C-alpha positions as CSV (number, residue, x, y, z in Angstrom):
1,M,17.5,-2.6,12.4
2,A,15.4,-3.5,15.6
3,R,13.7,-6.7,15.5
4,R,10.6,-8.0,17.1
5,T,10.6,-10.3,20.1
6,R,9.1,-13.6,19.4
7,R,6.4,-14.8,21.7
8,P,6.1,-18.6,22.8
9,N,4.4,-20.8,20.3
10,D,1.8,-21.5,22.4
11,E,-0.3,-18.3,21.4
12,P,-2.6,-18.5,18.3
13,P,-1.4,-16.7,15.3
14,A,-4.9,-15.2,15.0
15,V,-4.6,-13.9,18.8
16,R,-1.3,-12.1,18.0
17,A,-2.1,-11.0,14.8
18,A,-5.2,-9.0,16.3
19,R,-3.1,-7.4,18.7
20,D,-0.1,-6.7,16.3
21,R,-2.4,-4.9,13.6
22,E,-3.5,-2.7,16.6
23,R,0.1,-1.8,17.3
24,H,1.0,-1.3,13.5
25,I,-1.9,1.3,13.2
26,S,-0.6,2.9,16.0
27,Q,2.9,3.1,14.9
28,V,2.0,4.2,11.4
29,T,-0.6,6.9,12.2
30,S,2.0,8.3,14.6
31,Y,3.6,9.4,11.5
32,G,2.0,11.6,8.6
33,F,1.7,10.4,5.0
34,F,4.9,12.1,4.2
35,A,6.8,9.7,6.6
36,R,10.4,11.6,5.6
37,R,9.0,14.5,7.7
38,G,9.2,12.1,10.9
39,P,6.5,11.8,13.5
40,K,3.7,14.0,13.8
41,R,4.0,17.1,16.1
42,S,1.0,15.9,18.2
43,V,2.6,12.5,19.3
44,T,3.5,12.7,22.9
45,V,5.7,9.1,22.8
46,V,8.2,9.2,20.1
47,P,7.4,6.0,17.8
48,A,9.6,3.6,16.6
49,P,11.0,4.2,13.3
50,L,9.3,2.8,10.3
51,R,11.0,-0.4,9.0
52,Y,10.4,0.3,5.3
53,W,8.0,2.6,3.1
54,Q,7.7,4.0,-0.2
55,Y,4.9,5.5,-2.1
56,V,2.7,3.3,-4.6
57,A,1.3,4.5,-7.9
58,V,-2.4,3.8,-8.6
59,S,-3.3,0.3,-10.4
60,P,-3.4,0.3,-14.0
61,G,-7.1,-0.1,-14.0
62,I,-7.6,3.0,-11.8
63,A,-5.4,4.9,-14.2
64,L,-7.4,3.6,-17.2
65,A,-10.7,4.3,-15.6
66,T,-9.8,8.0,-14.8
67,V,-8.3,8.7,-18.2
68,A,-11.5,7.2,-19.7
69,A,-13.8,9.5,-17.5
70,V,-12.0,12.6,-18.4
71,V,-12.3,11.4,-22.4
72,V,-16.2,10.7,-22.2
73,W,-16.8,13.9,-20.2
74,L,-14.9,15.8,-22.9
75,L,-16.5,14.0,-25.9
76,A,-20.0,14.3,-24.1
77,L,-19.6,18.1,-23.5
78,G,-18.3,18.5,-27.2
79,L,-21.3,16.6,-28.8
80,I,-23.6,18.5,-26.3
81,S,-22.3,21.9,-26.3
82,G,-20.0,22.0,-29.2
83,W,-16.4,21.7,-29.4
84,P,-15.2,25.1,-28.4
85,A,-17.2,24.6,-24.8
86,A,-14.9,21.2,-24.7
87,Q,-11.8,22.9,-25.3
88,D,-12.4,25.3,-22.5
89,E,-13.3,22.5,-20.3
90,V,-9.9,20.5,-20.9
91,P,-8.0,22.5,-18.0
92,L,-10.6,21.6,-15.7
93,A,-11.1,17.9,-16.7
94,V,-7.3,17.2,-16.9
95,G,-7.0,18.9,-13.4
96,L,-9.4,16.9,-11.8
97,G,-8.3,13.8,-13.3
98,A,-4.7,14.3,-12.1
99,A,-6.1,15.0,-9.0
100,V,-7.8,11.8,-8.5
101,L,-4.6,9.8,-9.6
102,V,-2.4,11.6,-6.8
103,L,-5.0,11.1,-4.2
104,A,-5.1,7.5,-5.1
105,T,-1.5,7.2,-4.5
106,S,-1.0,4.9,-1.5
107,R,2.2,4.6,0.7
108,F,3.4,1.1,1.5
109,T,4.6,0.7,5.0
110,I,6.4,-2.1,7.0
111,S,6.1,-1.3,10.8
112,D,7.4,-3.4,13.6
113,F,4.3,-5.6,13.7
114,A,2.5,-5.6,10.1
115,V,2.7,-4.3,6.7
116,S,-0.1,-2.0,4.9
117,N,-1.3,0.3,2.4
118,D,-1.7,3.5,3.9
119,I,-3.8,6.4,2.2
120,A,-4.0,10.1,3.1
121,G,-7.1,11.2,4.9
122,L,-8.4,14.7,5.5
123,R,-6.6,14.5,9.0
124,Q,-4.8,11.7,9.4
125,T,-2.9,8.6,7.3
126,S,-5.5,5.4,7.6
127,S,-4.3,1.9,6.9
128,F,-5.8,-0.8,4.9
129,G,-4.9,-4.4,3.9
130,V,-3.1,-4.9,7.1
131,V,-1.1,-8.2,7.3
132,P,0.6,-8.8,10.7
133,L,4.1,-9.9,10.1
134,V,3.2,-13.1,12.3
135,L,1.2,-14.3,9.3
136,V,4.0,-13.7,6.8
137,E,5.3,-16.8,5.2
138,D,7.4,-16.3,2.2
139,V,8.8,-13.4,-0.1
140,V,9.5,-13.9,-3.8
141,V,10.8,-11.7,-6.5
142,G,9.4,-11.7,-9.6
143,R,6.1,-14.2,-10.0
144,A,4.8,-16.3,-7.4
145,P,5.3,-20.2,-7.7
146,A,2.6,-21.9,-9.3
147,D,1.3,-23.6,-6.0
148,W,0.7,-20.2,-4.5
149,P,-2.7,-18.6,-4.4
150,R,-3.3,-15.8,-6.8
151,A,-1.8,-12.6,-5.8
152,K,-3.9,-9.6,-5.1
153,R,-2.2,-6.8,-6.7
154,R,-1.3,-3.5,-4.8
155,G,-0.7,-0.5,-6.8
156,G,1.0,-0.1,-10.1
157,W,4.3,-0.3,-11.7
158,W,7.0,2.5,-11.6
159,P,10.4,2.6,-13.4
160,G,13.2,0.9,-11.5
161,R,10.7,-0.9,-9.4
162,T,11.0,-4.8,-8.8
163,R,7.9,-6.9,-8.5
164,V,7.6,-9.0,-5.2
165,V,5.0,-11.4,-4.1
166,V,4.3,-11.8,-0.3
167,R,2.5,-15.1,0.8
168,H,0.6,-14.9,4.1
169,L,-1.9,-16.3,6.0
170,A,-5.5,-14.7,6.4
171,A,-6.6,-12.8,9.6
172,D,-8.0,-16.3,10.9
173,G,-4.3,-17.6,10.6
174,V,-5.4,-20.5,8.4
175,A,-6.5,-19.6,4.6
176,D,-3.5,-18.9,2.4
177,R,-3.3,-15.3,0.8
178,A,-0.8,-13.3,-1.4
179,F,-0.3,-10.2,-2.8
180,A,2.1,-8.5,-5.3
181,I,4.0,-5.3,-5.1
182,W,6.4,-3.2,-7.1
183,V,9.2,-2.0,-4.6
184,R,12.2,0.1,-4.7
185,D,14.6,-2.3,-2.8
186,H,13.4,-5.7,-2.5
187,E,16.0,-6.9,-0.5
188,A,15.1,-4.3,2.1
189,V,11.4,-5.3,2.1
190,A,12.2,-9.0,2.7
191,D,14.7,-7.7,5.6
192,A,11.8,-5.6,7.0
193,L,9.5,-8.7,7.0
194,D,12.1,-10.8,8.7
195,R,11.8,-13.4,5.6
196,P,14.7,-14.6,3.3
197,L,13.8,-14.1,-0.4
198,A,12.7,-17.6,-1.7
């Protein structure tokens, strides 16, 4: 697997991070949300392969909020219009709830320059939570050590996946941050991040 070349240490991490963020977005958006299909047909220059990607379930909070909204909707309709009307509305309510959960599914992606969660837009994939690889410091399996900052959760649990926590610097290259995510192959993630598992 190709590895990025490291620049001299005289370049401030924040400067390189800003440049690598743009390179990451360019590489990631050259692929559709369904990355297995390869680069988009509209891409004129073939992009480098993504180092790692997987789909991420919605967080438990979003899932519970969606289920609660469907239940409240049906209960309110039943109390206002009668239970037969609520029963007729069940397919629509459940269908819309399922659509919300599907559309809230993201893709965890590691490119040659950064890591991000990507969501499917109407026309292209948009990235959020981008962390340039130059700012990544450590990767651990399971729970983070006590002296690490509190990890921000990205997505929810799926069967057969392992929890990893990534410690990194903020965009300013100073503040300490961390995020946790459930991955299908923790060793591949550590390799793609250029960091050994701690």
